[in-house]
N, CA, C and O atoms as a DFTB+ gen file, in Angstrom:
632 C
 N C O
     1  1       0.643      -1.301       0.011
     2  2      -0.045       0.050      -0.130
     3  2       0.942       1.031       0.121
     4  3       1.988       1.046       0.770
     5  1       0.024       2.236      -0.904
     6  2       1.588       3.317      -0.998
     7  2       1.031       4.433       0.671
     8  3       0.036       4.954       1.176
     9  1       2.578       4.232       0.908
    10  2       2.445       5.975       1.919
    11  2       1.552       6.894       1.393
    12  3       1.438       7.213       0.209
    13  1       0.743       7.416       2.627
    14  2      -0.592       8.948       2.151
    15  2       0.202       9.289       1.881
    16  3       0.217       9.293       0.650
    17  1       1.573       9.879       2.507
    18  2       1.910      11.457       2.624
    19  2       2.575      11.338       1.719
    20  3       3.290      12.329       1.574
    21  1       2.774      10.314       0.717
    22  2       3.357      10.580      -0.409
    23  2       2.414      10.826      -1.515
    24  3       3.011      11.057      -2.567
    25  1       0.872      10.854      -1.629
    26  2       0.083      10.758      -2.294
    27  2      -0.322      12.412      -3.205
    28  3      -0.515      13.504      -2.670
    29  1      -0.345      12.121      -4.509
    30  2      -1.088      13.352      -4.469
    31  2      -2.176      14.073      -4.495
    32  3      -3.273      13.786      -4.972
    33  1      -1.876      14.895      -4.035
    34  2      -3.505      15.744      -3.456
    35  2      -3.497      16.638      -4.186
    36  3      -2.670      17.545      -4.274
    37  1      -4.719      16.395      -4.960
    38  2      -5.282      17.096      -6.150
    39  2      -6.316      18.397      -5.854
    40  3      -7.336      18.153      -5.209
    41  1      -6.171      19.204      -6.123
    42  2      -7.127      20.256      -6.021
    43  2      -7.768      20.718      -6.822
    44  3      -7.232      20.592      -7.923
    45  1      -9.092      21.437      -6.868
    46  2      -9.137      22.372      -8.927
    47  2      -9.581      23.473      -8.365
    48  3     -10.332      23.583      -7.396
    49  1      -8.872      24.638      -9.294
    50  2      -8.945      25.761      -9.209
    51  2      -9.113      26.460     -10.628
    52  3      -8.359      26.365     -11.596
    53  1     -10.401      27.253     -10.497
    54  2     -10.785      27.809     -12.074
    55  2      -9.821      28.586     -12.223
    56  3      -9.231      29.172     -11.316
    57  1      -9.540      28.658     -13.654
    58  2      -8.680      29.185     -14.559
    59  2      -9.165      29.673     -15.433
    60  3      -8.705      28.827     -16.200
    61  1      -9.757      30.355     -16.131
    62  2     -10.135      31.113     -17.211
    63  2     -11.573      30.558     -17.886
    64  3     -11.760      30.530     -19.102
    65  1     -12.287      30.241     -17.156
    66  2     -13.604      29.224     -17.216
    67  2     -13.451      27.633     -17.099
    68  3     -14.443      26.929     -16.911
    69  1     -11.877      26.985     -17.245
    70  2     -11.517      25.828     -16.903
    71  2     -11.393      25.252     -15.387
    72  3     -10.884      25.781     -14.399
    73  1     -11.937      24.175     -15.514
    74  2     -10.522      23.574     -13.948
    75  2      -9.637      23.170     -13.998
    76  3      -9.642      22.305     -14.874
    77  1      -8.521      23.282     -13.435
    78  2      -7.399      22.971     -13.965
    79  2      -6.798      22.411     -12.616
    80  3      -6.535      23.073     -11.612
    81  1      -6.608      20.816     -12.837
    82  2      -5.878      20.609     -11.692
    83  2      -4.847      21.221     -11.288
    84  3      -4.042      21.698     -12.087
    85  1      -4.657      21.339      -9.550
    86  2      -3.188      21.536      -9.060
    87  2      -2.455      20.557      -8.300
    88  3      -3.129      20.085      -7.384
    89  1      -1.405      20.153      -8.384
    90  2      -1.232      19.172      -7.535
    91  2       0.008      19.176      -6.997
    92  3       1.026      19.642      -7.507
    93  1      -0.096      18.707      -6.076
    94  2       1.212      18.796      -4.574
    95  2       0.992      17.932      -4.245
    96  3       0.043      17.258      -4.644
    97  1       1.974      17.543      -3.185
    98  2       1.949      16.096      -1.883
    99  2       1.477      16.207      -1.019
   100  3       1.402      17.434      -0.951
   101  1       0.958      15.777      -0.039
   102  2       0.097      16.119       1.456
   103  2       1.762      16.126       1.946
   104  3       2.553      15.386       1.363
   105  1       2.108      16.815       2.803
   106  2       2.830      17.106       3.571
   107  2       3.275      18.388       3.115
   108  3       3.535      19.102       4.084
   109  1       3.489      19.035       1.873
   110  2       4.237      19.749       1.407
   111  2       4.541      20.993       2.142
   112  3       5.411      21.835       1.918
   113  1       3.452      20.920       3.260
   114  2       3.273      22.172       3.896
   115  2       4.504      22.553       5.185
   116  3       4.408      22.043       6.301
   117  1       5.310      23.241       4.922
   118  2       6.306      23.454       6.330
   119  2       6.198      23.226       7.659
   120  3       6.990      22.648       8.403
   121  1       5.524      23.548       7.812
   122  2       4.737      23.342       9.574
   123  2       4.099      22.186       9.555
   124  3       4.027      21.871      10.743
   125  1       3.544      21.284       8.862
   126  2       3.536      19.781       8.581
   127  2       4.533      19.011       8.810
   128  3       4.451      18.198       9.730
   129  1       5.652      19.099       8.046
   130  2       7.094      18.593       7.897
   131  2       7.566      18.880       9.458
   132  3       7.657      18.027      10.341
   133  1       7.819      20.174       9.567
   134  2       8.766      20.244      11.247
   135  2       7.545      19.459      12.441
   136  3       7.874      18.753      13.394
   137  1       6.359      19.766      12.115
   138  2       5.971      18.686      13.136
   139  2       5.709      17.388      12.857
   140  3       4.803      16.703      13.333
   141  1       6.332      17.150      12.262
   142  2       6.830      15.302      11.991
   143  2       7.844      15.203      12.340
   144  3       8.255      14.397      13.175
   145  1       8.511      16.102      11.695
   146  2       9.750      16.020      12.894
   147  2      10.087      16.125      14.300
   148  3      11.103      15.628      14.786
   149  1       9.273      16.740      14.902
   150  2       9.325      16.685      16.110
   151  2       8.836      15.964      17.412
   152  3       9.115      16.183      18.590
   153  1       7.950      14.956      16.777
   154  2       7.386      13.896      17.015
   155  2       8.352      12.674      17.039
   156  3       8.129      11.548      17.484
   157  1       9.537      13.190      16.422
   158  2      10.641      11.911      16.932
   159  2      10.886      11.822      18.555
   160  3      11.020      10.858      19.309
   161  1      10.886      13.159      18.757
   162  2      11.210      13.241      20.406
   163  2      10.356      12.650      21.007
   164  3      10.776      12.132      22.042
   165  1       9.185      12.484      20.772
   166  2       8.239      11.806      21.584
   167  2       7.856      10.578      21.177
   168  3       6.787      10.142      21.604
   169  1       8.708       9.734      20.214
   170  2       8.225       8.391      20.016
   171  2       8.467       7.282      20.682
   172  3       9.567       6.733      20.613
   173  1       7.543       6.849      21.357
   174  2       7.694       5.613      22.938
   175  2       8.545       4.893      21.939
   176  3       9.583       4.731      22.580
   177  1       8.722       4.406      20.853
   178  2       9.277       3.013      20.393
   179  2      10.908       3.535      20.334
   180  3      11.771       2.660      20.412
   181  1      11.241       4.678      20.224
   182  2      12.787       5.086      20.463
   183  2      13.248       5.466      21.568
   184  3      14.435       5.323      21.859
   185  1      11.997       6.239      22.682
   186  2      12.392       6.445      23.930
   187  2      12.244       5.814      25.068
   188  3      12.073       6.419      26.126
   189  1      12.286       4.726      24.988
   190  2      11.711       3.882      25.736
   191  2      12.927       3.430      27.145
   192  3      12.472       3.317      28.283
   193  1      14.498       3.200      26.867
   194  2      15.289       2.744      28.199
   195  2      15.844       3.937      28.819
   196  3      16.217       3.995      29.991
   197  1      15.883       4.973      27.897
   198  2      16.880       6.219      28.189
   199  2      15.932       7.276      29.233
   200  3      14.728       7.473      29.071
   201  1      16.620       7.777      30.126
   202  2      15.839       8.686      31.526
   203  2      15.786       9.943      30.532
   204  3      16.540      10.492      29.728
   205  1      14.490      10.099      31.024
   206  2      14.280      11.642      30.625
   207  2      14.948      12.739      30.653
   208  3      14.946      13.612      29.784
   209  1      15.701      12.723      31.925
   210  2      16.446      14.171      32.142
   211  2      17.383      13.807      30.896
   212  3      17.308      14.612      29.969
   213  1      18.155      12.846      30.743
   214  2      19.424      12.726      29.437
   215  2      19.073      12.662      27.968
   216  3      19.813      12.347      27.036
   217  1      17.777      13.029      27.941
   218  2      17.413      12.861      26.307
   219  2      17.630      13.707      25.114
   220  3      16.759      14.560      24.942
   221  1      18.175      13.686      24.624
   222  2      17.956      14.877      23.228
   223  2      16.662      15.651      23.253
   224  3      15.626      15.012      23.067
   225  1      16.575      17.436      23.538
   226  2      15.432      18.070      23.159
   227  2      15.190      18.611      22.056
   228  3      16.077      18.531      21.206
   229  1      13.902      19.343      21.708
   230  2      14.387      19.884      20.726
   231  2      15.102      21.184      20.957
   232  3      15.764      21.568      19.993
   233  1      15.109      21.776      21.789
   234  2      16.158      22.935      22.324
   235  2      17.590      22.611      21.030
   236  3      18.100      23.319      20.162
   237  1      17.842      21.069      21.536
   238  2      18.958      21.031      21.193
   239  2      19.811      20.799      22.673
   240  3      21.028      20.980      22.640
   241  1      19.324      20.497      23.647
   242  2      20.293      19.813      24.717
   243  2      19.933      18.811      24.656
   244  3      18.956      18.285      24.122
   245  1      21.159      18.297      25.525
   246  2      21.448      17.135      25.732
   247  2      21.509      17.012      27.557
   248  3      22.688      17.171      27.874
   249  1      20.905      16.856      28.420
   250  2      21.676      17.328      29.710
   251  2      22.234      15.360      30.677
   252  3      21.612      14.563      31.379
   253  1      23.596      15.412      30.146
   254  2      23.916      14.108      30.652
   255  2      25.095      14.729      31.691
   256  3      26.239      15.125      31.468
   257  1      24.192      14.620      33.085
   258  2      25.410      15.166      34.456
   259  2      26.816      14.831      33.841
   260  3      27.062      14.086      32.892
   261  1      27.481      15.399      34.440
   262  2      29.261      15.203      33.899
   263  2      29.399      14.025      34.487
   264  3      29.950      13.184      33.776
   265  1      28.998      13.586      35.835
   266  2      29.420      12.038      36.433
   267  2      28.683      11.003      35.617
   268  3      28.884       9.808      35.837
   269  1      27.918      11.370      34.772
   270  2      26.826       9.954      33.808
   271  2      27.058       9.483      32.488
   272  3      26.297       8.825      31.780
   273  1      28.558      10.026      32.168
   274  2      29.025      10.252      30.825
   275  2      29.183       8.433      30.442
   276  3      28.394       7.810      29.731
   277  1      30.225       7.946      31.027
   278  2      30.111       6.499      30.735
   279  2      28.617       5.390      31.013
   280  3      28.495       4.259      30.543
   281  1      27.837       5.951      31.699
   282  2      26.543       5.518      31.267
   283  2      25.926       5.775      30.098
   284  3      25.443       5.029      29.246
   285  1      26.021       7.037      30.194
   286  2      24.962       7.420      28.817
   287  2      25.767       7.106      27.277
   288  3      25.084       6.966      26.263
   289  1      27.504       7.000      27.227
   290  2      27.446       6.874      25.807
   291  2      28.209       5.247      26.026
   292  3      29.151       4.666      25.488
   293  1      27.503       5.007      26.808
   294  2      27.757       3.208      26.757
   295  2      26.589       2.328      27.483
   296  3      26.923       1.379      28.191
   297  1      24.834       2.750      27.243
   298  2      23.965       2.608      27.345
   299  2      23.189       2.718      26.674
   300  3      23.672       2.312      25.617
   301  1      21.654       3.174      26.393
   302  2      20.939       2.784      25.533
   303  2      20.499       4.466      25.212
   304  3      19.951       4.729      24.142
   305  1      20.785       5.553      26.218
   306  2      20.757       6.962      25.768
   307  2      21.497       6.969      24.632
   308  3      20.614       6.672      23.828
   309  1      22.556       7.104      23.942
   310  2      23.434       6.869      22.663
   311  2      22.841       6.883      21.865
   312  3      22.734       7.776      21.024
   313  1      21.861       5.067      21.982
   314  2      21.489       4.856      20.304
   315  2      20.285       5.284      20.671
   316  3      19.551       5.235      19.684
   317  1      19.732       5.672      21.593
   318  2      17.983       5.970      21.420
   319  2      18.347       7.857      21.215
   320  3      17.362       8.595      21.185
   321  1      19.433       8.345      21.117
   322  2      19.455       9.566      20.996
   323  2      20.096      10.023      19.141
   324  3      19.925      11.013      18.431
   325  1      20.844       8.727      18.956
   326  2      21.250       8.848      17.579
   327  2      19.546       7.922      16.352
   328  3      19.310       8.031      15.149
   329  1      18.966       7.312      17.218
   330  2      18.054       6.864      16.257
   331  2      16.779       8.261      16.199
   332  3      16.120       8.369      15.165
   333  1      16.604       8.970      17.035
   334  2      15.633      10.250      17.199
   335  2      17.050      11.357      15.888
   336  3      16.566      12.072      15.011
   337  1      17.802      11.307      15.964
   338  2      18.053      12.050      14.904
   339  2      18.239      11.402      13.696
   340  3      18.804      12.111      12.864
   341  1      18.027      10.587      13.426
   342  2      17.880       9.592      12.365
   343  2      16.845       9.711      11.997
   344  3      16.686      10.221      10.888
   345  1      15.596       9.250      12.850
   346  2      13.967       9.760      12.498
   347  2      14.008      11.207      11.779
   348  3      13.810      11.271      10.566
   349  1      14.268      12.372      12.545
   350  2      14.812      13.649      12.317
   351  2      15.291      13.824      10.817
   352  3      14.744      14.614      10.046
   353  1      16.238      13.111      10.511
   354  2      17.215      13.586       9.871
   355  2      16.565      13.050       8.517
   356  3      16.894      13.609       7.471
   357  1      15.295      11.571       8.475
   358  2      14.703      11.148       7.447
   359  2      13.590      12.188       6.944
   360  3      13.235      12.510       5.810
   361  1      13.273      12.494       7.921
   362  2      11.802      13.369       7.873
   363  2      12.322      14.493       7.130
   364  3      11.851      14.385       5.998
   365  1      13.363      15.944       7.223
   366  2      13.695      17.006       7.093
   367  2      15.239      17.287       7.382
   368  3      15.739      17.744       8.409
   369  1      15.827      16.908       6.255
   370  2      17.865      17.292       6.474
   371  2      18.156      18.204       6.961
   372  3      19.350      18.227       7.260
   373  1      17.500      19.211       7.264
   374  2      18.646      20.348       7.060
   375  2      17.650      20.955       8.186
   376  3      17.655      22.175       8.352
   377  1      16.748      20.086       9.009
   378  2      16.203      20.724      10.950
   379  2      17.003      21.206      11.325
   380  3      18.148      20.878      11.012
   381  1      16.782      22.010      12.002
   382  2      17.554      23.811      13.015
   383  2      16.805      23.092      14.554
   384  3      15.597      22.932      14.727
   385  1      17.530      22.864      15.203
   386  2      16.924      23.041      16.513
   387  2      16.410      24.005      16.920
   388  3      15.813      24.566      16.002
   389  1      16.282      24.744      18.258
   390  2      15.399      25.534      18.704
   391  2      16.930      26.393      19.115
   392  3      16.800      27.602      18.922
   393  1      18.331      25.995      19.635
   394  2      19.203      26.581      19.972
   395  2      20.245      26.939      18.060
   396  3      21.459      27.110      17.946
   397  1      19.553      26.937      17.304
   398  2      20.102      26.749      15.797
   399  2      21.059      26.019      15.579
   400  3      21.854      26.574      14.819
   401  1      21.453      24.752      15.971
   402  2      22.054      23.022      15.869
   403  2      21.563      22.526      14.775
   404  3      20.393      22.683      14.428
   405  1      22.536      21.803      14.062
   406  2      21.910      21.062      13.209
   407  2      21.674      19.489      13.834
   408  3      21.316      19.106      14.948
   409  1      21.978      18.892      12.811
   410  2      21.807      17.400      13.242
   411  2      22.923      17.187      13.599
   412  3      23.126      16.846      14.764
   413  1      24.064      17.344      12.604
   414  2      25.297      17.681      12.599
   415  2      26.059      17.268      13.555
   416  3      26.634      16.258      13.960
   417  1      25.750      19.229      13.982
   418  2      26.472      19.766      15.372
   419  2      26.048      18.670      16.383
   420  3      26.843      17.986      17.026
   421  1      25.355      18.628      16.413
   422  2      24.255      17.400      17.595
   423  2      25.519      15.857      17.242
   424  3      26.647      15.595      17.662
   425  1      24.958      15.451      16.680
   426  2      26.134      14.292      16.276
   427  2      27.503      14.477      16.655
   428  3      28.043      13.621      17.355
   429  1      28.425      15.973      16.096
   430  2      29.676      15.789      16.575
   431  2      30.014      16.329      18.361
   432  3      31.074      16.237      18.981
   433  1      29.069      16.726      18.686
   434  2      28.907      17.178      19.833
   435  2      29.075      15.802      20.240
   436  3      30.212      15.490      20.592
   437  1      28.267      15.004      20.262
   438  2      28.076      13.652      20.917
   439  2      29.422      12.823      20.512
   440  3      30.129      12.124      21.238
   441  1      29.545      13.099      19.213
   442  2      31.311      12.092      19.129
   443  2      32.605      12.929      20.290
   444  3      33.292      12.296      21.092
   445  1      32.640      13.824      20.171
   446  2      33.506      14.853      21.151
   447  2      32.989      14.227      22.661
   448  3      33.690      13.403      23.250
   449  1      31.830      14.653      23.161
   450  2      31.420      14.266      24.541
   451  2      31.466      13.111      25.191
   452  3      31.418      13.036      26.419
   453  1      31.617      11.564      23.972
   454  2      31.466      10.339      24.380
   455  2      33.451      10.354      23.938
   456  3      33.930       9.256      24.226
   457  1      33.974      10.838      23.650
   458  2      34.814      10.327      23.158
   459  2      36.381      10.812      24.098
   460  3      36.173      12.009      24.294
   461  1      37.640      10.516      24.679
   462  2      38.348      10.273      25.190
   463  2      39.139      11.473      24.998
   464  3      40.234      11.368      25.551
   465  1      38.962      12.567      24.411
   466  2      39.390      13.629      24.271
   467  2      39.306      14.708      25.255
   468  3      38.433      14.475      26.091
   469  1      40.101      16.124      25.483
   470  2      39.265      17.238      26.295
   471  2      37.917      17.530      26.622
   472  3      37.431      17.846      27.709
   473  1      37.251      17.334      25.218
   474  2      35.711      17.328      25.583
   475  2      34.690      16.353      26.060
   476  3      33.489      16.437      25.801
   477  1      35.196      15.515      26.706
   478  2      34.937      14.126      26.773
   479  2      33.742      14.419      28.112
   480  3      34.341      14.753      29.135
   481  1      32.775      14.380      28.228
   482  2      31.799      14.365      29.021
   483  2      31.100      16.093      28.963
   484  3      30.603      16.757      29.873
   485  1      31.252      16.328      27.944
   486  2      30.944      18.002      27.607
   487  2      30.237      17.627      26.829
   488  3      30.804      16.935      25.984
   489  1      28.755      17.806      26.629
   490  2      27.652      17.901      25.941
   491  2      26.647      18.926      25.646
   492  3      25.438      18.900      25.418
   493  1      27.638      19.932      25.732
   494  2      26.371      21.260      25.442
   495  2      27.152      21.269      24.580
   496  3      28.378      21.289      24.477
   497  1      25.566      21.239      23.387
   498  2      25.874      21.438      22.171
   499  2      26.174      23.248      21.970
   500  3      27.063      23.504      21.158
   501  1      25.721      24.060      22.423
   502  2      25.822      25.521      22.336
   503  2      26.937      25.859      22.167
   504  3      27.445      26.493      21.242
   505  1      27.399      25.396      23.167
   506  2      29.408      25.255      23.232
   507  2      30.227      24.840      22.175
   508  3      31.130      25.494      21.654
   509  1      29.689      23.220      21.771
   510  2      30.274      22.869      21.259
   511  2      30.515      23.437      19.685
   512  3      31.511      23.269      18.982
   513  1      29.218      24.194      19.356
   514  2      29.255      25.456      18.063
   515  2      29.784      25.840      17.878
   516  3      30.301      25.829      16.760
   517  1      30.388      27.066      19.588
   518  2      30.656      28.439      19.414
   519  2      32.635      27.464      19.221
   520  3      33.427      27.707      18.311
   521  1      32.786      26.808      19.973
   522  2      34.144      26.493      20.051
   523  2      34.523      26.059      18.388
   524  3      35.655      26.285      17.960
   525  1      33.544      25.467      17.580
   526  2      33.880      25.161      16.420
   527  2      34.530      26.226      15.357
   528  3      35.593      26.309      14.742
   529  1      32.820      27.324      15.514
   530  2      33.189      28.215      14.813
   531  2      34.810      29.090      15.157
   532  3      35.570      29.363      14.228
   533  1      35.185      29.492      16.830
   534  2      36.278      30.191      16.671
   535  2      37.422      29.564      16.188
   536  3      38.351      30.283      15.821
   537  1      37.533      28.238      16.115
   538  2      38.872      27.250      15.756
   539  2      38.495      27.626      14.491
   540  3      39.506      28.202      14.089
   541  1      37.643      27.670      13.560
   542  2      37.404      27.744      11.904
   543  2      37.508      28.921      11.949
   544  3      38.502      29.095      11.244
   545  1      37.032      30.376      12.446
   546  2      37.583      31.275      12.517
   547  2      39.200      31.525      12.382
   548  3      39.671      31.863      11.296
   549  1      40.020      31.343      13.535
   550  2      41.612      30.867      13.824
   551  2      41.657      30.644      12.823
   552  3      42.205      31.467      12.089
   553  1      41.014      29.208      12.153
   554  2      41.940      28.442      11.461
   555  2      42.238      29.735       9.719
   556  3      43.324      30.016       9.213
   557  1      41.278      30.060       9.409
   558  2      40.744      30.466       8.058
   559  2      41.919      32.425       8.182
   560  3      42.161      33.106       7.186
   561  1      42.334      32.767       9.517
   562  2      42.475      33.772       9.573
   563  2      44.635      33.805       8.731
   564  3      45.017      34.626       7.897
   565  1      45.308      32.942       9.203
   566  2      46.671      33.067       8.503
   567  2      46.170      32.905       6.765
   568  3      46.835      33.525       5.936
   569  1      44.892      31.982       6.259
   570  2      44.958      31.986       4.924
   571  2      44.431      33.206       4.266
   572  3      44.816      33.452       3.123
   573  1      43.570      34.017       4.876
   574  2      43.421      35.342       4.398
   575  2      44.647      36.180       4.805
   576  3      44.684      37.126       4.018
   577  1      45.526      36.249       5.561
   578  2      46.700      37.414       5.357
   579  2      47.535      36.775       4.424
   580  3      48.056      37.581       3.654
   581  1      47.881      35.440       4.204
   582  2      48.669      34.586       3.050
   583  2      47.888      35.529       1.691
   584  3      48.491      36.266       0.911
   585  1      46.345      35.233       1.704
   586  2      46.277      35.937       0.044
   587  2      46.213      37.041       0.324
   588  3      46.985      37.351      -0.583
   589  1      45.892      38.368       0.963
   590  2      46.191      39.512       1.345
   591  2      47.859      39.933       1.028
   592  3      48.220      40.886       0.337
   593  1      48.744      38.957       1.727
   594  2      50.381      39.728       1.635
   595  2      50.641      39.300      -0.235
   596  3      51.444      39.926      -0.927
   597  1      49.484      37.739      -0.954
   598  2      49.726      37.632      -2.485
   599  2      49.547      38.956      -3.056
   600  3      50.419      39.578      -3.663
   601  1      48.072      39.443      -2.765
   602  2      47.494      40.669      -3.831
   603  2      48.645      41.781      -3.571
   604  3      49.178      42.230      -4.586
   605  1      49.012      42.191      -2.520
   606  2      49.895      43.520      -2.471
   607  2      51.285      42.994      -3.412
   608  3      51.502      43.479      -4.523
   609  1      51.996      42.150      -2.917
   610  2      52.522      41.568      -2.989
   611  2      52.808      42.297      -5.001
   612  3      53.454      43.109      -5.664
   613  1      51.737      41.205      -5.090
   614  2      51.390      41.007      -7.002
   615  2      51.093      42.748      -7.472
   616  3      51.765      43.167      -8.415
   617  1      50.393      43.421      -6.999
   618  2      50.272      45.071      -6.877
   619  2      51.603      46.035      -6.750
   620  3      51.818      47.119      -7.290
   621  1      52.165      45.505      -6.130
   622  2      53.422      45.996      -5.669
   623  2      54.818      46.107      -7.298
   624  3      55.351      47.057      -7.871
   625  1      54.885      44.740      -7.451
   626  2      55.004      44.249      -8.634
   627  2      54.703      45.145     -10.486
   628  3      55.361      45.545     -11.446
   629  1      53.636      45.065     -10.139
   630  2      53.632      45.567     -11.255
   631  2      53.284      47.215     -11.186
   632  3      53.239      47.880     -12.221
């Protein structure tokens, strides 16, 4: 049986005395798509074992207490968080959480928070995004300086 959300939605519009079908897809409304993506957070089949306090929220937060890192990263919460992210990604790949984080930002934060580097135990998505933006800016500065010097040098030679 075909998925009802992908069935054509035919409506009729008068156009110069003729009835012309207007074809669209049920669910093309952005509000409906976002609402469907938000349902991933409340899916009882996905969120079945992880404590509610540690779950990923629509605001883009993962509230894992620092002492619970091993439990989060080695338990059902990590798996359920990835299931939520996959659910959202399947519905709306460019979904933005309320804190403006992307699905990839959350994945990167989880990877760092569960990793064994200096960010282990830090699941603050907003801080992670800001740190990444700061690093990107610092990396770009020498490149831009080099380009400017090349342009100035070239201008001086002319």
